[in-house]
N, C-alpha and C positions, 0 to 999 in steps of 0.2 A: 411379185412381192419384192420390196426393197431389201437390201442387205440387213437392215435393222427393222424388225417388225414393230408395230404399235403395241401388240400384246404378245407376251410369251406365256404359254401354259406349260407348267412343269408336270409331266406325267400324262400318258395317253391311255389311262383307264377310262371306263365309261363316263365318269364325272368330268374328267379333263376334256374328253372329246365332246361331251355335251356343251360344256362352256365354250370350247373353241368354235363349235358349229354356230352357236347363238351369236357370238361376237363377229365371226366372219360374215355371217348373213347380214349383220348390221352395217357392213362396209368397212370394218377394220381389217388391217393386215395382221394375220395371226400365225404364229409358229408354235407348234407343240413339240417340246423336246422330251424324248423318251429314252430311259436308260437301257432298255432291252435292245440288244443288237439286231434282233431278227424280226420283231413284230410289235405292233401296238396292242393295247388291250389290257396289260397287266394280267390279272388272274382271269379276265374275261376272254378266254382263248380256248382252242382245241388242238389236240395233237394225237399222234399215233403212239400212245405211251406203252402199249403192251406188245401188240403184234401188228404187222402190216395190214391195212384195211380196217382196223378197229379205231374209230375216232372217239376220243375221250375228252370231256370238258375239263380244263385245268382247274377251274374254280367253280363259280356258280354254274348250275346246270338246268334249272327250271326257274320260271320268272313270274311269280304271282303279281308283281306290280307292273309288269311290262304293258299290259293291255290298258291299264288305268292311268299310268303316269302322264301328267301334263307335259313333261319334257318329251317323252317318246311320241306322244300324239302330235305335238307341235312340230317335231323334227321329221315326221312322216317317213320313217325309215323304210317302209314298204316300197316307197318310190325309188329306193336305192338297193333293192334286191333282197330285203329281209322277208323271210316267209316263216310263219309259225305253224306248228303241228300240235295236236292235242290227243291225249289218250281218252278212252271212254270214262275212266275214273281219275280224278285228280290225285286223291290221297287215300290209301288204305292203312288201317291201324290194327293189324292182327296181333294175336298173342298165342303162346304155346297151348293155351287151353282151348283153342279153336274159335274163340270169340273174335269179333271184328267190328269196326265202325268205318264208314266210308264218307268221303266228301266228293261231290261231283257237281257239275253245272246243272245236271238233271235233279231237281229237288225231289222228284218221286223216288229216285234211287236212294237218296239220303233217308227219306222217310221210312223206306223198307229195310234199311241196313245201318241203323245207328244204335245198336245195342239192344233196344227194345222198341215196340211200337210207340210207347209214350215218349221216349226220348227222341225218336225219329220225328214225331209230330212237333215236339218242342224245338228241335233244331231247324225244322222247316220254317216255323214261325220266326225264328231269329233271322234266318237267311232272307225271308221275304221282307222283313222290316229293313234289313241292311240294304237291300237292293233299292229301296225308296230313298235312302239318305246318301248312298255312296257318291253320286255325282257332285254333291256339295262337300261330303266328308273328306274325300281324297285330296282335293286342292287345299282344304283347311288344314289337313295334317302335313302335307308335303311342301307347300309353298313357304316362302320366307315367313318366319314367325315374328309377330303374330299375324296370321293370314285372316284379317278381319272381313274382307269382302266376301270370300267364299263361306266363312263361318256364318255370315248373316243369312245364308240360304237354309241353315238348319233351324228348325223350329225350336223354341225353348224347351219343350218336352223332350225332343230328341237329344238336345245337349245334356239335359239332366240324366236321361237314361244312359247315354254314353259315359258320362262322368261316373255314374254309379257302377257301370261295368268295368271301366278302366281302373278304378280305385281298388278293386278286389285283387286278391292273389288268384293265380290260375286255378289252383286247387279249390279255393273258396268259391269261385264263380262256378266251376264245374259241379261241385257238390250241391249248390243251390239250384242249378238248372236241371241236372240229370240224376237219374236213379241207378242206372246200370254202370258197371265198371268200364265196359268198352267205350261208352260215351264220355265218361268222366276223364279218361286218359287223353282225349284228343287235344283239347285246348292247352293244358299244361305241357303236353308233348311237343306241340308246335312252338311254344315259347322257348323250348330248348334249342331252337335254331340259333339263339343268342345265348347270353350267360344269365338268363332269367330262370330261376328255379320255381317249382310248383307253389311254394309257400312264400315267395317274395312279395313284399308290399308293392302295390301298383303293378303287379306282374301279369295281369290278365290281358292287357291291351294288345301285346304283341301276338299272343296265341289266338286271341279273338280275330284280329285282322287277317292273319294267315288262314284261319279257318273260313271266314266268310268270303274272302277274296278268291278262294278256291272255287267258290260256287258262282262267282260273277265272271271275272276275266279268265279264271282257270290258271293252272300251272303250265303255261305254254313252254314248248320246246322248240328252239330255232332249228330250222332245217339246215343240216350240214354241220351243226355244232355251235357252241356259244360264241366262237370266233366270228360267226356270221353277223352277230350284232355289231361287233367291233368293225368288221369290214364295211358294213353299211354306214356306220358313223364316219369312218374315214372317207368314204366316197361322198357323203354329204358335205364334209368339211372341204374337200378338194373342189367340189362343185361351186362352192362360194369363195374359192381362191385361197383357202388356208392350206397348210401343209404340216406333215409330221416328219420330224427328223429323228431317226433311230440311232441307237448307240451314243446318245448324248446325255451323259449323267451330269446333273447339276451338283456342284460342290458348294456353292455359296450364292447368296443374293447380295448385290451391291446396294448399299443405302447411302444416299447423299442428301444432305439437308433434310433429314428425317423422311425421305421418300425412297421407295424401292425403284431403282432405275435400270438394273441389268442383272443378268445371271452369269455366273462363271462356271464353265464346264470343266470336267476333269481334263487336265492337260493345259488349262489356263485360258482357253478362248472365252472372251467376254461377248455376250449378246445383249445389246441394249434394247429396252422396251420403253417407248416414249409415252405410252398411255397407262399400262397396267401389267401386273404379273399375277397370274392365277395359279395356285398351287394345288395339284391333286396328289398330295402327299399326306403322311400322318402329321397330326398337329405337333407331336414332339420333334419330328424331323424338321418341320418348318421353323418352329419357334425355339427349338433347342439345338439346332445345328446349322441350318442354312442361313438364318439371320443371326449375326453376331449379337451376343447378349448385351453388349453396351448400348444397343439401339432399342432395348425392350425394358419395360418395367420389371423391377426385381421380383415382384409377386408372380408375374407370368413365367419368368425363368424358373422359379421354384416349383410352380405348378407343373410345368412340363417335365421337370426332373422326376416328379412323383406321379406322372400321368397314369391313371388306372386303365389297364387294358382288359379286354375280355378273355374268356377261356381260350385255350389252344384248340386246334382242330387236327384230327388225324384222319386222313382221306385215303381211300383205296379206289383203284380202277381194276376191272376184270374184263378179260376177253372170254366169252362163253361159247360153247358149241351148240347152244340152244337156249330157250327162255328159262328163267329161274322157275323151278318146279314148286312154286308156293303151295302149301297145303290149303291155304285160303284162296278160293277161286277168285274173289274180287281183287286180290293182290296181283293176279296174273294180268289184269287189265289196267293197273294203276300207273300213272306217271311217276308217282312217289309212294314208297312204302315206309312207314314209320314204325320202328321196332322199339316199343316201350310197353311193358307188360301190364302195368297198373300204376295208380298214383303212388303206392308205396315203392314200387320199382323205380319210378322217376325220382322220388325223394332220395332213395339210397344212392342212385347214380349221382345226383347233385352233390350229396354229402361227400362222396368219394373224390370227385373231381376237385371240389373246393378244398378238400383236405390234402391235395397234392398226390393222390394215388390214381393209378390207372383203374378205370371202372371194371368191376368184376363181371357185370352183365351189361355190356355197352348199349346205351341208347343209340339208335342208328337212324339217319336219314338216308334213304336208299333211292337213287334215281334210275329209272328204266327208260332212258331216252330212245333206245332203238325200237321200243314198242310202237311209237308213233312216227319215228323218223328212221326208216330202214336204210338210209344212206350211211348210218353210223357203223355198219358191220357188213361183212360178206353175207351173201344170201343164206338164210336159214340160221345165221348165228347172231349173237347179241353182245352188246356192251352192258356193263353195270358199273355204277358209280355210287359211292357211299362215304359218309363221314360220321365220326363220333366226336364228342367234345372230351378233351383231356387237359391235364395241367399244361401250362405254357412251357415248363421245363421238365425234362424227363426225370422220373423217379430214379435216383442213382446218378443222374447227370449226363447220360449218354443215350440219345434216341437210337443211334445206330446199333447199340447192343440189344435193344428190346423191340425194335421196329417190327421185325418179321414175327416175333412171338405174339405181339399184340394183333398183328394182321391175321394170324392163325385163329386168335380168339374171336375176331370179327367173323371170319369164315364159319366158325363153329356156331356163332350166334345166328347167322343166316341159315345154316344147316338145320338148326332146331325148328325154324319156321318153314323151311323148304327142303325136306329130305331128298338127298340126291344132288344138292347144289354143288358140293365140292367136286363131284365127278364130272361136272360140266365146265370146270375151269381149265382154260387153255393157257392163260397168261394172267399175271397180277402185278400191279405196281402199288407199293405202299408209300405214302407221303406223310412224313412227320411234321410237327409244327416248325422245327428249324428248317426243314426242306421248303416249306411254304414261305418262310421269311427270306430265304435265299432266292427264291423265285421272284418275290415281290416284296420290297422293303417296307411297304405299307402294312403288311401282315405280321406285325410284331408278335413274336412268340406264337405264331399261328392263329392270331386273332383275326377273324373274318369280319368283325362287327364295327370297325372304326373306333375302338375303345369300348369300355364297358357300356352295356345298355341298361344298367340299373336306372331307376326312375330319376335319381338325382344327378344323372349324367345327360339329361335330355333338355330340350327347349333352351332356356336362357343359360344353361350350364354346359352347352355343347358348342365348342370344346371347352370354353372357360368364360365365365362372366367377367366383363360385359361384352366380350368379343364373340357374340353369337349370331351376328348378321353378316358373316362372310368377310367383312372388313377386318383387317388385322391392325395391331398397334402401330405399324409403319404405313404411312400413306401410300396408296397405289398398289398395295399388296392384299390379296384376297385368298382365303382358304375355301376351296371348292371340292373337297374330298368327303368321304363318308364320315370323317371325324367332325364334320359340320352337320347342322340340322338339314334334313331329317334323319340322317344316319344311314346305316347299311341297307342293302337291297339294291339290285340292279334296276334303278329307275331313272338315273341321271339327274335327279333333282338337286343334289348338292351343287354340282357344277352349273346346272341350269340357273338356279337361284343366284349363285355367285356372279354369273355372267350378267344377269339382269341388274344386279347391284352395281357392277362396273358401268353398265350403260346409264344407269340412273346418275351415278356420280359424274360421268363424263358430260 
């Protein structure tokens, strides 16, 4: 590679690396500059956060989009060492009253364990229908909007049925489909992976997709940790002649004659990019800090100053001396356990977080990676990973003062579903929203979703109209992070689509 690459990619998260791989494979000289001094990946990484020998995922831990993502399929990361593992059950949804519902790739298992025989049969019908349309639906949803060619593969009746599904709230859809409370809490609970509450308009789509994709590709767990995905992508990039430079924080983007031509690193070094610059950063960072406001329309500057972010995230890692002693037998075999007791419980949780309070009965997404990947912990022992959604800023203004107290509340929440859990804890790490932002500047206020995922922040409004097709107001500059369409989820499609747009423009 020459001293000055043709393309500079800012940020070595999964989207930045996906963009870099596509561009390097096309024959361009590509340099990825990453602020972290020790590793690529951003939040897609693993570390021994509690005790030696216990490997914990820093951010994302299970990957419903990984098996179906056009980007990951095209990059063929298995050829570069990536291996997936799967648990017998993808997701269990237990409650303290002893009821549960499960999602699995085995539809017979769903039919027998989805709240009631009637609801199990109904969910099986939904999953069987989805399996017929998924090969066309996933590209239509994830490729550059509007993805007309893959959408043409969907029959008109399928489009109408999908539209009718996605236009509902999660609670409304669940009430119309199911009769039992265990079944009704599944789709609205899954939507709370983002900042979409049970009664939000157009809120059903996210929960629906996470539910049905659990039954097709599954919630895969990468062998060795989430960092294995990053390592495979870096090897793919290097195979095509690209490279990653660590400890290289970009302070600004140089614009000359209305075109982005270089990046300036902390310390003053300027790296020229003769073809393009692709940014795997937050939209507010790119258009509110890295590019001088004088090069941007005033409306865009104002939008970035008031950019709506999603909820904060409070994450925990545990080292355990044995598996979690769930009272629900199905939870003992699940890659992910979702703790949300009922629709009313999920509503109360949503109201508390939106009101700026810590949730009194935290909704939890709980990952059990070591069940399917024993490399994560010493023999006979286990890791556990979980998060809850919280306000972006700490009630009272100081996360440090309340972090361990809220972590204890999460322990108690799990104890209620798994008596004896606390006795198995050997080590614990609590990570507050401000800890997440310090770890990765893209996670503003602990927002994992690339900004709010409300319906009016999607498609042509992501990140801001009319700049929704990766090109930015400055020529030669592209946004390829989760702040662009199709948004959050480790699928690489934001960077993949941005790279394809660069190639189209070149």
